C-alpha positions in Angstrom: 0.0 0.0 0.0 1.2 3.5 -0.7 0.4 6.7 1.2 -1.5 9.5 -0.3 -2.3 12.8 1.3 -5.9 13.4 2.4 -7.7 16.2 0.6 -8.6 17.8 4.0 -7.5 17.4 7.6 -9.4 18.4 10.8 -7.3 19.9 13.6 -9.1 21.0 16.8 -12.4 21.0 15.0 -11.1 23.2 12.1 -10.9 21.7 8.7 -8.0 22.6 6.5 -7.8 21.9 2.8 -4.6 20.2 1.6 -3.2 21.3 -1.8 -0.2 20.1 -3.7 1.7 23.1 -5.1 4.8 24.0 -7.1 6.9 25.8 -4.5 10.5 26.0 -3.1 9.6 25.2 0.6 8.4 21.7 1.5 5.1 23.2 2.8 3.3 26.3 4.1 0.1 27.0 5.9 -2.4 29.8 5.5 -4.3 29.9 8.7 -6.9 32.5 7.6 -7.8 30.6 4.4 -7.5 27.2 6.2 -5.1 25.7 3.6 -2.0 23.6 3.9 0.2 23.6 0.8 2.6 20.7 0.2 5.3 20.9 -2.5 4.6 18.7 -5.5 7.1 16.0 -6.2 7.9 15.0 -2.6 8.3 11.3 -1.7 5.4 9.8 0.3 7.4 10.0 3.5 8.3 13.7 2.8 4.7 14.5 2.2 3.6 12.9 5.5 6.5 14.6 7.4 5.6 17.9 5.8 1.9 17.5 6.6 2.7 16.7 10.3 5.0 19.8 10.4 2.3 22.1 9.0 -0.3 20.6 11.3 1.9 21.6 14.2 1.8 25.2 12.9 -2.0 24.9 12.7 -2.2 23.6 16.3 0.0 26.5 17.5 -2.4 28.9 15.7 -5.5 27.3 17.1 -4.1 27.3 20.6 -3.2 31.0 20.4 0.5 30.3 21.1 1.4 31.7 17.6 0.0 35.1 18.8 2.3 35.3 21.8 5.6 34.4 20.2 8.0 37.2 19.3 8.8 36.0 15.8 8.4 33.2 13.2 11.8 31.7 14.2 10.6 30.8 17.7 7.5 29.1 16.3 9.6 27.2 13.7 12.0 26.1 16.4 9.2 24.7 18.5 7.8 22.8 15.5 11.2 21.4 14.6 11.6 20.0 18.1 8.8 17.7 17.3 10.0 17.1 13.7 13.5 16.0 14.7 13.2 14.7 18.3 9.7 13.3 18.7 8.5 12.1 15.3 11.4 9.7 14.6 10.5 7.9 17.9 6.8 7.9 17.1 7.4 6.4 13.7 9.8 3.8 15.0 7.6 2.7 17.8 4.4 2.8 15.6 6.1 0.4 13.1 6.9 -2.0 15.9 3.3 -1.7 17.3 1.7 -2.4 13.9 3.9 -5.5 13.5 2.7 -6.9 16.8 -1.0 -6.3 16.4 
């Protein structure tokens, strides 16, 4: 089976449209328009990783934490903590979990 991005995703009760787009960045999120853009041509795993990354930005926006951060770099650093330190463990353990169930 192969992974394909959903057309929408609901975070905290808010539905965001997911659109593949020609762009330089891996992804971007427009909170006001409720759209997550993912770069065309990424591998399945890169698509999923990018979706998770952008969903973290959505969660920070919904929670209001985006509004109290001094700059975009602070928010990006918080999101990357999860990208690089938490998600690899989640992926590894989830693969083990799926094999045992």
